[in-house]
VMD Tcl script that draws the C-alpha trace (Angstrom):
set ca {
  {81.01 -55.00 99.93}
  {82.54 -51.62 100.40}
  {83.66 -52.45 103.96}
  {85.31 -55.67 102.62}
  {87.20 -53.72 100.04}
  {88.34 -51.17 102.64}
  {89.49 -54.00 104.92}
  {91.40 -55.55 102.08}
  {93.33 -52.38 101.29}
  {93.81 -51.64 104.98}
  {95.93 -54.75 105.33}
  {99.71 -55.06 104.73}
  {100.88 -56.00 101.14}
  {101.77 -59.50 102.25}
  {98.30 -60.00 103.82}
  {96.69 -58.73 100.54}
  {98.75 -61.21 98.52}
  {97.80 -64.09 100.82}
  {94.15 -63.12 100.62}
  {94.22 -63.04 96.80}
  {96.03 -66.37 96.58}
  {93.48 -67.98 99.03}
  {90.58 -66.65 96.98}
  {92.05 -67.95 93.75}
  {92.68 -71.39 95.35}
  {89.04 -71.45 96.60}
  {87.74 -70.54 93.11}
  {90.08 -73.03 91.41}
  {89.06 -75.81 93.82}
  {85.37 -75.12 93.32}
  {85.81 -75.10 89.49}
  {87.80 -78.29 89.61}
  {85.28 -80.00 91.88}
  {82.40 -78.90 89.65}
  {84.20 -80.09 86.54}
  {84.82 -83.56 88.04}
  {81.30 -83.82 89.35}
  {79.99 -83.04 85.85}
  {82.43 -85.64 84.42}
  {81.31 -88.22 86.98}
  {77.65 -87.53 86.14}
  {78.28 -88.06 82.44}
  {80.36 -91.19 83.10}
  {77.58 -92.69 85.14}
  {75.24 -92.07 82.21}
  {77.64 -93.79 79.77}
  {78.09 -96.87 82.08}
  {74.40 -97.15 82.51}
  {74.06 -97.72 78.73}
  {76.61 -100.57 78.74}
  {74.44 -103.35 80.04}
  {72.25 -105.89 78.18}
  {68.92 -104.47 79.27}
  {69.85 -100.80 79.00}
  {67.53 -98.37 77.25}
  {69.12 -98.59 73.81}
  {67.14 -98.03 70.69}
  {66.41 -101.56 69.24}
  {65.88 -102.05 65.60}
  {64.89 -105.72 65.79}
  {66.42 -108.35 63.53}
  {63.23 -108.51 61.50}
  {63.46 -104.81 60.61}
  {67.09 -104.74 59.57}
  {66.55 -105.58 55.83}
  {64.12 -102.75 55.41}
  {66.38 -100.35 57.39}
  {69.28 -101.22 55.08}
  {67.18 -100.42 52.05}
  {66.20 -103.85 50.81}
  {62.88 -103.36 48.98}
  {62.28 -106.98 48.08}
  {63.04 -109.67 50.66}
  {63.45 -113.27 49.48}
  {60.94 -115.71 50.96}
  {63.52 -117.79 52.77}
  {64.86 -114.74 54.57}
  {61.38 -113.47 55.39}
  {60.40 -116.85 56.71}
  {63.53 -117.02 58.88}
  {62.79 -113.58 60.38}
  {59.20 -114.69 61.19}
  {60.73 -117.80 62.78}
  {63.01 -115.61 64.91}
  {60.00 -113.62 66.13}
  {58.23 -116.92 66.95}
  {61.25 -118.23 68.91}
  {61.54 -114.99 70.89}
  {57.79 -115.28 71.69}
  {58.11 -118.96 72.82}
  {61.13 -118.00 74.94}
  {59.23 -115.30 76.81}
  {56.21 -117.62 77.37}
  {57.91 -120.94 78.14}
  {61.13 -120.28 80.06}
  {60.98 -120.42 83.82}
  {63.84 -119.15 85.93}
  {64.15 -120.21 89.57}
  {64.33 -117.27 91.99}
  {66.38 -119.44 94.38}
  {69.34 -120.84 92.40}
  {68.71 -118.91 89.08}
  {68.55 -122.15 87.06}
  {66.22 -122.14 84.08}
  {63.91 -124.82 82.69}
  {61.18 -125.20 80.11}
  {57.63 -124.65 81.43}
  {54.93 -127.40 81.45}
  {53.10 -125.81 78.47}
  {55.96 -126.46 76.07}
  {54.35 -129.67 74.93}
  {51.43 -127.73 73.50}
  {53.77 -125.91 71.16}
  {56.23 -128.66 70.13}
  {55.12 -128.72 66.47}
  {55.34 -124.88 66.19}
  {58.73 -124.74 67.87}
  {60.22 -127.38 65.70}
  {58.89 -125.68 62.63}
  {60.38 -122.33 63.70}
  {63.75 -123.98 64.51}
  {63.81 -125.80 61.13}
  {62.97 -122.57 59.27}
  {65.56 -120.39 61.06}
  {68.25 -123.19 60.95}
  {67.72 -123.53 57.17}
  {68.68 -119.84 56.63}
  {71.33 -119.78 53.88}
  {74.65 -118.34 54.96}
  {74.47 -115.89 52.02}
  {71.69 -114.02 53.82}
  {74.06 -113.07 56.62}
  {75.35 -110.40 54.28}
  {72.10 -108.54 54.96}
  {73.15 -108.25 58.66}
  {76.81 -107.52 58.04}
  {76.43 -103.77 57.79}
  {76.48 -102.51 61.38}
  {75.97 -98.83 62.00}
  {78.88 -97.63 64.07}
  {77.29 -94.47 65.52}
  {78.31 -93.94 69.10}
  {75.96 -91.03 69.60}
  {72.64 -92.85 69.08}
  {73.23 -95.99 71.21}
  {71.38 -97.97 68.58}
  {71.39 -101.73 68.72}
  {70.17 -104.32 66.25}
  {68.27 -106.28 68.85}
  {67.63 -106.57 72.61}
  {70.76 -108.34 73.90}
  {69.02 -109.93 76.89}
  {66.31 -111.35 74.50}
  {68.98 -112.81 72.20}
  {70.72 -114.57 75.07}
  {67.49 -115.87 76.47}
  {66.45 -117.27 73.10}
  {69.83 -119.01 72.93}
  {69.12 -120.67 76.30}
  {65.67 -121.65 75.16}
  {67.08 -123.37 72.04}
  {69.64 -125.23 74.17}
  {67.00 -126.55 76.57}
  {64.69 -127.46 73.77}
  {67.48 -129.36 71.92}
  {67.80 -131.56 74.89}
  {64.02 -132.06 75.09}
  {63.87 -132.95 71.32}
  {66.58 -135.61 71.58}
  {64.88 -137.16 74.61}
  {61.60 -137.28 72.74}
  {63.05 -138.38 69.43}
  {66.45 -139.93 70.00}
  {66.66 -141.31 66.46}
  {65.90 -138.03 64.74}
  {68.57 -135.81 63.34}
  {68.49 -132.67 65.43}
  {71.29 -130.71 63.68}
  {68.72 -128.22 62.47}
  {68.40 -127.03 66.09}
  {72.17 -126.55 66.45}
  {72.16 -124.73 63.07}
  {69.56 -122.23 64.42}
  {71.83 -121.69 67.42}
  {74.96 -121.10 65.35}
  {73.30 -118.77 62.85}
  {71.64 -116.69 65.54}
  {75.06 -116.20 67.23}
  {76.66 -115.20 63.94}
  {73.91 -112.74 63.16}
  {74.34 -111.12 66.57}
  {78.09 -110.96 65.92}
  {77.61 -109.23 62.64}
  {75.00 -106.71 63.77}
  {76.51 -105.68 67.10}
  {79.89 -104.03 66.52}
  {80.72 -103.13 70.10}
  {82.18 -104.99 73.10}
  {78.85 -105.63 74.87}
  {77.48 -107.27 71.76}
  {80.61 -109.42 71.44}
  {80.30 -110.50 75.07}
  {76.70 -111.72 74.34}
  {77.88 -113.61 71.24}
  {80.60 -115.28 73.41}
  {77.99 -116.27 75.90}
  {75.79 -117.68 73.13}
  {78.67 -119.73 71.81}
  {79.26 -121.02 75.34}
  {75.59 -122.03 75.65}
  {75.57 -123.87 72.35}
  {78.79 -125.78 73.20}
  {77.32 -126.81 76.54}
  {74.23 -128.17 74.83}
  {76.37 -130.10 72.27}
  {78.69 -131.49 74.96}
  {75.68 -132.58 76.93}
  {74.40 -134.60 73.95}
  {77.94 -136.01 73.30}
  {78.36 -137.16 76.91}
  {75.03 -138.86 76.83}
  {75.79 -140.60 73.56}
  {72.80 -138.98 71.82}
  {74.68 -137.91 68.61}
  {74.28 -140.09 65.59}
  {76.93 -140.34 62.86}
  {74.79 -138.29 60.51}
  {74.41 -135.62 63.13}
  {78.18 -135.69 63.87}
  {78.92 -134.87 60.23}
  {76.41 -132.01 60.25}
  {77.75 -130.63 63.50}
  {81.29 -130.67 62.15}
  {80.30 -128.51 59.16}
  {78.36 -126.12 61.34}
  {81.21 -125.78 63.75}
  {83.70 -125.03 60.96}
  {81.38 -122.38 59.59}
  {81.01 -120.88 63.02}
  {84.71 -120.66 63.48}
  {85.32 -119.23 60.05}
  {82.62 -116.47 60.53}
  {83.53 -115.59 64.12}
  {84.33 -111.86 64.17}
  {87.67 -111.20 65.93}
  {87.82 -109.31 69.20}
  {90.35 -107.01 67.52}
  {87.69 -105.69 65.13}
  {85.30 -105.29 68.10}
  {87.96 -103.28 70.00}
  {88.59 -101.08 66.97}
  {84.91 -100.30 66.76}
  {84.81 -99.74 70.58}
  {87.73 -97.32 70.28}
  {85.84 -95.35 67.63}
  {83.08 -94.85 70.22}
  {85.61 -93.98 72.94}
  {87.11 -91.17 70.80}
  {83.72 -89.64 70.19}
  {82.74 -89.82 73.85}
  {86.21 -88.56 74.95}
  {85.83 -85.45 72.77}
  {82.31 -84.86 74.17}
  {83.65 -85.04 77.73}
  {86.44 -82.69 76.78}
  {83.78 -80.22 75.57}
  {81.66 -80.58 78.66}
  {84.45 -80.67 81.31}
  {87.65 -79.32 79.78}
  {89.34 -78.64 83.16}
  {88.84 -82.16 84.48}
  {89.93 -83.73 81.22}
  {93.09 -81.58 81.07}
  {94.01 -82.52 84.62}
  {93.47 -86.24 83.83}
  {95.72 -86.02 80.78}
  {98.46 -84.29 82.80}
  {98.19 -86.92 85.53}
  {97.78 -90.07 83.42}
  {98.93 -89.21 79.91}
  {97.28 -89.43 76.50}
  {94.70 -92.29 76.54}
  {94.86 -92.65 72.69}
  {98.57 -93.48 72.82}
  {97.93 -95.91 75.64}
  {95.19 -97.66 73.74}
  {97.52 -98.14 70.75}
  {99.99 -99.74 73.09}
  {97.35 -102.04 74.57}
  {96.21 -102.95 71.04}
  {99.67 -103.79 69.88}
  {100.46 -105.90 73.04}
  {97.19 -107.83 72.87}
  {96.77 -108.51 69.18}
  {100.10 -108.02 67.46}
  {102.47 -109.57 70.02}
  {101.86 -113.34 70.18}
  {103.95 -113.70 73.31}
  {102.01 -111.01 75.27}
  {101.08 -112.30 78.77}
  {97.32 -111.90 79.11}
  {97.41 -112.32 82.85}
  {99.41 -109.09 83.33}
  {97.68 -106.20 85.07}
  {95.88 -103.66 83.02}
  {98.65 -101.78 81.17}
  {97.02 -98.39 81.50}
  {96.20 -96.28 84.56}
  {94.09 -93.69 82.78}
  {90.77 -94.00 84.59}
  {88.62 -93.19 81.49}
  {90.41 -95.86 79.53}
  {89.87 -98.40 82.32}
  {86.20 -97.47 82.54}
  {85.69 -97.62 78.77}
  {87.29 -101.01 78.29}
  {86.66 -102.96 81.59}
  {86.17 -106.42 80.06}
  {88.26 -106.35 76.88}
  {90.98 -108.63 78.18}
  {88.41 -111.07 79.57}
  {86.50 -110.96 76.31}
  {89.62 -111.78 74.33}
  {90.45 -114.78 76.51}
  {86.83 -116.02 76.46}
  {86.61 -115.68 72.68}
  {89.64 -117.90 72.34}
  {88.20 -120.37 74.80}
  {85.01 -120.65 72.85}
  {87.00 -121.14 69.67}
  {89.08 -123.78 71.36}
  {85.92 -125.65 72.48}
  {84.60 -125.55 68.95}
  {87.92 -126.84 67.58}
  {88.04 -129.60 70.23}
  {84.40 -130.69 69.47}
  {85.09 -130.71 65.73}
  {88.14 -132.87 66.22}
  {86.31 -135.19 68.61}
  {83.44 -135.68 66.12}
  {85.92 -136.22 63.28}
  {87.71 -138.97 65.17}
  {84.43 -140.62 65.79}
  {83.76 -140.65 62.04}
  {87.30 -141.80 61.29}
  {88.31 -138.57 59.49}
  {90.75 -135.74 59.98}
  {89.38 -132.41 61.09}
  {92.43 -130.23 60.43}
  {91.58 -128.13 63.46}
  {94.23 -126.14 65.28}
  {94.52 -124.74 68.78}
  {93.64 -121.00 68.77}
  {95.97 -120.34 71.65}
  {99.08 -121.93 70.17}
  {98.29 -121.98 66.47}
  {99.47 -125.58 66.44}
  {97.63 -128.91 66.32}
  {95.40 -129.72 69.32}
  {96.98 -131.89 71.94}
  {95.63 -135.43 72.62}
  {95.69 -137.88 75.46}
  {94.07 -141.28 76.06}
  {91.31 -141.55 78.65}
  {88.88 -144.47 79.17}
  {90.15 -145.98 75.85}
  {89.16 -142.76 74.02}
  {91.21 -140.07 72.36}
  {90.65 -136.79 74.16}
  {91.55 -133.53 72.49}
  {92.55 -130.41 74.46}
  {94.00 -126.95 74.09}
  {97.14 -125.71 75.84}
  {95.22 -122.68 77.11}
  {96.32 -119.08 77.69}
  {99.78 -119.93 79.05}
  {100.48 -122.07 75.95}
  {102.18 -124.76 78.02}
  {101.13 -128.38 77.58}
  {100.14 -129.57 81.04}
  {98.52 -132.86 79.93}
  {94.98 -131.62 80.31}
  {95.52 -129.95 83.72}
  {96.25 -126.40 84.86}
  {94.83 -123.94 82.36}
  {94.60 -126.55 79.55}
  {91.12 -126.53 78.03}
  {88.93 -129.58 77.44}
  {85.30 -129.60 76.52}
  {83.14 -127.76 79.10}
  {82.01 -129.75 82.12}
  {78.25 -130.13 82.11}
  {75.93 -130.50 85.10}
  {73.05 -132.98 84.79}
  {70.51 -130.15 84.56}
  {72.48 -128.42 81.72}
  {73.35 -125.32 83.74}
  {73.33 -122.39 81.31}
}
mol new
graphics top color blue
foreach p $ca { graphics top sphere $p radius 0.5 }
foreach p [lrange $ca 0 end-1] q [lrange $ca 1 end] { graphics top cylinder $p $q radius 0.2 }
display resetview
């Protein structure tokens, strides 16, 4: 060490200055690299939590009333929660997924449990809407990664119900099967109320898509009676009315982002300071995104992501897609409601969620076909990005 110091002072003043500058650059580069490596490590941990089967803490729907402090649970709610557990159990035992094309079907043992499955669906489908208040108290705590229920299980149960609905109508075509759709709708709304963040909303959107495919499948095969049509209309209207907006979801997601951002700033202040200098304040950029997406009705959704801050992009990778898909599902529900109302000779009063105006109509095969103008809000006579009811494959691809 002493020889190094002697060599340093033996050099010219300019050489000593250059040596000091080089050492400082090396130290700064090492500190910056370490800070960004630490940031990347923490980011990878955060992204690993943002998938349906991630190791969140799961409360379970059946435990939510007790966790919220309800000491006495009414029998209808208790029975519905037991029915939920039964449906989850049947899903795990009776769903078969092809390893080749990933299609799913009911296993051969489903016939052994028809009576139990129907009973569980009737019980859960009969759940009074007032009991959804029990589930409408989500805990927005971004530091615990707590979820109401396993999201993959919820989605799989939704698929099971859709497949069983088709089976039930094939076995009992004269029976009113609206109780099965009621179970589907209420499960989606419970998930929407108990999962405040974007990943939960994406699962709810997927569940709405599954239920609309199952209903369109029955409609196309002329398996819906007039009595069922009336029941489906009421359930669809309730589903639309209780559908939590993506704006609320994004506000909850932003609450999480602010907590995580402050934690990153504490762990890696240098990297975060550099990112802010390069890309600007992410909070201001989020407010701009929020205004453009939800407050400006003429905002073009197909524009590129209006922020270049890498943490903001990572935190909200699917928010634009979620917003479009949520409107598409709402459009499908509106179209189905209007279609069923026409069949019964009544007015539905449904509007297009994209335009805010009445749904468009056209004549096809001597039938009135309703459609939405889609994201671009231009009427293209059912073509382009205009939305009709979802196309269904013969095997009800979910």
